[in-house]
N, C-alpha and C positions, 0 to 999 in steps of 0.2 A: 193456493198450493205452490204455484210457480213463483209468486212473490216471496214466499217463505224459503224456497230453494235458493233463489238469488241472494237473499239476505244471509243464509247460512254459508253460501259460497264466499260472500264478501267477508264474513267474519273469519272464515278459514284462511283466506289470503292475507287478511290483516294480521292474524296470529302468526302466519309464516314470516311475514315481514318483520314483526316484532322480535321473533326468535332470531332472525338473521341479524337484526340490529344489536342484539345482545351477545351474539357470537363474538368471542375475542379474536383479534388478529394474532394468529400464531406465527411467530418468527423463529426460524431455525438459525442457530448461530454456530458456525464451524470455528472452533477454537483449538488451541494446542495446550494441553495440560501435562503432557509427558514428552520426553525427548529433548534434544538440544535447542529447539525453538520455543520451549515452554514459557520462557520469560516474556516473549512477545505476546503469546496467547493470554497471559495474565493481564497485560496492559490493554489488550483488545477488550477483554471483558470489563475492565475498569471504565473504558470509554463508553461502551453501550449501557452499562449499568448506571453510570452517572446521568446520562440523558434520560433514561426511563424513570429514574428517581425524581429528577427535576420535573418530569411530566406526569408524575403520579401514575406511571404505567398506563398512560392514555395518550394516543396519538390521533389527532384530528377527530376527537370524539369517540374513538374506538378503544376499548380496553385491549391491552397487549399481554400476551403470554409468550415468554421467550424460553426456548428449549435449547440447551447447550449440548454440543456433541464434540468430543475430543478426537481429533484426527491423528494426533501424535506426530503431525508433520509428515505423514506418509500418504502419497497419492492414492494407493489402493484403499487405505482406510478412509480417506476423505470421500471417495466415491461411495463406499459402503454406508458411511454415516449420512451422507446426503440422501441416499435412497431411503434410509430409515426415516429421516426427517420428513420427507415428502410423502412416502407411502404409508408409514405407520402413524406418524404424528400429525399428518395432514397440515403441514405448515403452508402458509400462503406465499411466503417469501423467505429467502435464505440470505443471511449476511455472512461473509467470509469467502474463502478461507484465508489463512495467513500467508502461505507461500505460493509462489508462481506455479511450481510444478503440481501443486494440489489443484489450483484453478484449472489448469490444462486438463487434468484428469477428469474433472466433472463437467467440463464445458458442453460436451455432446449430450450428457444426461439432462442438463438444464433445458436444452433445446427440445429434446424429445418429450420431456415431462411437462414442458411449457410452464416452468416455475421460474419466476424472476430471481436473479442472483445479484446482490449488491456487493461488489468486492471492495473492501476498505483498505487492504494492505497488499494483496497480491498484485504484482506489477507486470503481468505478461505482455510482451510486445507482439510476438509473432502471431500465433494462431488466434488469440483473442482479439487482436486489433489489426494487425497488418494484413492478414489474409482472410480472416473470417469476420463477419459483423453479425453477431447474434443479438436479436432484439431483446432477448431475455437476460443478457449480461450487462449490468450497469457498473461502470467504473467511477468511483469518486476520487481515486488516486490516479496519478499518471503511470506511465510505463517505467520499467526498471531503467531504461535508457534515458528517459526524459531529464532527470536531474543531472545525470552524468554528461549530457550534452553541455549543460551550463558549466559544469566543473572543468571539462576539457577545454572549453573556451576560455575560462578564467585562468587556468594553469598556463595556457599558451600565450594569451594576449595580455593579461594583467601581470602575471608573474614572470613571463618570459622564459618558461620552461621549454627546452628543446628536445630532451631525451628522457624517457621514462621507462621503467620496468613495471610490469603488472603482475599481480598475484590475486587470485580470487577463488571463492568456493566453487567447486566443480559441480554446479547444478544450474538450472535455467536462469534463476535470478542473478547468479554470479556471472553467467555468460553474457546476458543481455545488458546488464549494467556496464560491464567492462567494454562491450561493443560500442555503447553510446559514447563513452569517454574516448575510446580508441579512434572512432571515426572523426569526431569533431577536432580532437587534438591534432591528428595528422592533417586534416583539411586546413587547419590553421598554421601548418608548417612544422609541427613537431614530429617526432619519431618514437614509435613504440619498439624497443629493441629486445624485449623479453616478455614472455607470458608463462606463468606457472599456475597450475590448477590443483591445489590440494583437495582431497576428498572432503565432503561435508563433515564426516565424523573422524577426520584424521586425529590420531592420539597425540601427535607432537608436531609442531611446526618447525622444529630445529633444522631438519634436513632440507626443507624448502627455503628457509631464510638463508641457510648456508649457500644456496645456489643463486641468490639474488645478486645481480650485477650491481656494482657500486660506481661504475663510470657513467652515472646518470644524474639528472638534476632532481629527480624525485621518484617516488614509488606510489603507484595506484594500488590500493588494497580494498577488495570488495568482499566483505564478510557479513554474516548474519547470525542471529541467535547469540550464543555465548562465545562463538569463535573469535570475534574482535578482541575480547578480553585476553584470550589465550595467545592470539597472534601478537598483540602489542607487548605483552610481557616477554615473549620470546624475542621479539624485535629488540627490546631494550637489553635483554641478557646477552645478545650477540653484539651489542655495542653499536648498532646501526643508528645513524643520526640524519639520514636523508629525509627530506620533507615527505610527509605522507598525505595522500589524497584518497578520501574514503567515500563509499556509497552511503545512502541515508542511514543504514543500520550499523555502520562502523562505529560511530560515536554517538548513537542515539541516546537520549537521556535515560532510557531504561537500563542501559548498561554502563553509561558514562559514570554513574554514581559509584560503581565498583572499581573504577580505574584510578591509577595514580598519575604521577607526573609524566609517565610514558605517553600519555595522551595529549600533553601540552603541544600546541602548535599544529595539530592535525587539521587539515582542511577537509570539509565535506560539503555535500549539497543535498538538499531535501525538499520535498513538497511542503514541509511544515517547519516552522521555527518557533521555539518557545518564547523568544523575546519579541515576537511581532507586536508592535505597539498599537493595538486597537482595544477598544473596550470589550468586545466579545472575547478576544483571546485572553485578556487579563482575567476576566471572570472565569473562563474555562480553567486556566492555570491555577487560580486560587481555589476553585472548587475541587480539582483533583488533589491538590496539596492538602486541603482540609479533609477530604474523604479518605484518601489513601496514603497520606504522608509521603507522597512521591511527586516528582516533577514529570509532567507528561512529555512523551516523545511522539513520533509519528504513528506508532501502533495505536496509542490512546486517542490521538486526535483523529485518526482515520476512521475508527469505528464510531466515535461521537459524530463525526461528519456524515457517516453512512446513515446514522439515525436521523439526523437533520434532513438528509436527502429524502429518506422514506417519508418523513413527516410532511414535507412540502408536496410530494406526490399525492399523498393521502388527502391533503387539503384540496388539491385540484379536483379530486373525484368525490369530495365531501365524505370521505371515510369509507366509500363503497368499493372496497378492494375486490369484492365478488365480481364486479364488472371487469374481468381480466383485460380485455382489449383496451378499455379506457385507462385502466391502472398502468398497463405497460406503456401506453403513450405518455401518460403523466410522468412516469419515471424518466423518460427520455427528454421531457420538456423542461425539467427543473433547471433553474438558473439560481444557484445558491449565492446570495450576497452577504449573508451573515454567517456567524460561526467562527471558530478559531483559525481556519485555514485561509480565509479570504475568498474573493470571487472565484467561482468554479462554474464552468458550463461545458457541455459536451460539444465537441466539434462534429463536422458532418460525417465523420467515420466512427462516431460513438465513443470517443476517448476524451478525457478531460483536457481543457485548456486552463492553465492555472499558473500561479507564480512559483518560481524556483528560487530557493535561498541558498547562498554560499555562506558557510559558517567557519569559524576558526575556534578551536578549543583554547580557552583562557582560564585563569584562576581569578575568581572574585570572592572576596570575603572568605578565603580559605576553601572555596568549592570550585570544582571544575564546571565550566559552563560553555555552551556553544554561543558565540557572539556572531550575530549576522553582520557580514562585511560587504555583501552585495546582493541585489535582488534582480532577477531576470523576470520581467513581467510577461504574463500570457504566453507561456511556452506550450507548444503543442507536441504531440508525439513525433512530429515530422521535423522539429527544430526549424531551420530556415530552408529545408530542402523542399523540392516540388513534391506534393503529396502523391501524385499519380506515378511519378518515377520511383518514389520511395516504395510504394506498394508493389510495383511490378518488379522491383529488384530482389536480390537474395535476402532471405530473412536473417536477422541477427542471430548468431549462434556462437558456439565455442570456436568455430573456424572463420566466422564472418564478423567484421571485415578481415580480409586476408592480412596476415602479418608480413609486410613487405621488407621490413628493416631489421629482422631478427639478427642478433650477433651471437 
């Protein structure tokens, strides 16, 4: 009788294990399908959908079920949708969101719910990186300031710029990107003599462009979503010809295709460049062009890379994401050598160390393209600054660094 009971118990546990093995990995995906940031959301979905199609919806031997949630680019809605994904849909991991201020809105919830979050495009510097280090938040892209460090350095040292005016979207991503450029540019001897902050949903840029000072060597422009297109058209209409320096989203491929000659000559910096000459990136670009008739930018590459990161972590735990402590450790231990973006690893403070690319918009075969003109290898969130001093210093914001040379 005892032998029978043990046999029955063994069969029971075997059945439980088989059921667990068959349970799909549910991924919650925070996208943007409505509002001014929707174009980026569509590209994000293209990136993750391509990866899952290539893997036949299977990662590390586990079937994958992905559940999309539209945040509309609103922090409050991002938090609500995240809670629904975790508590109602029982997802094991969340990928997203698009915007920095959305990521900040859900950071505390990810920690309290103990749900891993892989952020493929949101680029928060301060709370998610500088002051807090949450083991449940994994960044596969750098901070908003990271590429702008390199651009500020390039503008000052390679192009010899001495004075710039700055204009950027008045939200976290705009603030932190501008701060990165500002700090490095002035530390290299330049001066920021003006800062303008148009609201994210400003109906017309004319009044702001009319305020831009022209006794400068160039203008830094930090915009996201559809705003770069509207800004550049207004910039051209006002007859301004000063060189422009943009953040990753300013002339990203997702919006560059809708621009005209007003984009020619724009300098930008990004964590991803479409003309990166590697076999992995070429395959990725060709696949996106074939599947979606579009050239990928960083939104697309970021979510594809987030999928690669998740896959590598799952391989480390042999697909057993149910072992949450091991799964979380694996997510932090990934060192991604393949994929479209190049080598990426997390630094000791949990943020990516990766290449930054300086690009310039040119026209080739009648099409506008970003041509890579310089590469800054292995850039961290701290640039060349001492990490401890950086962390203990004031957080980047709308007011930091202080504008000492305003005119």
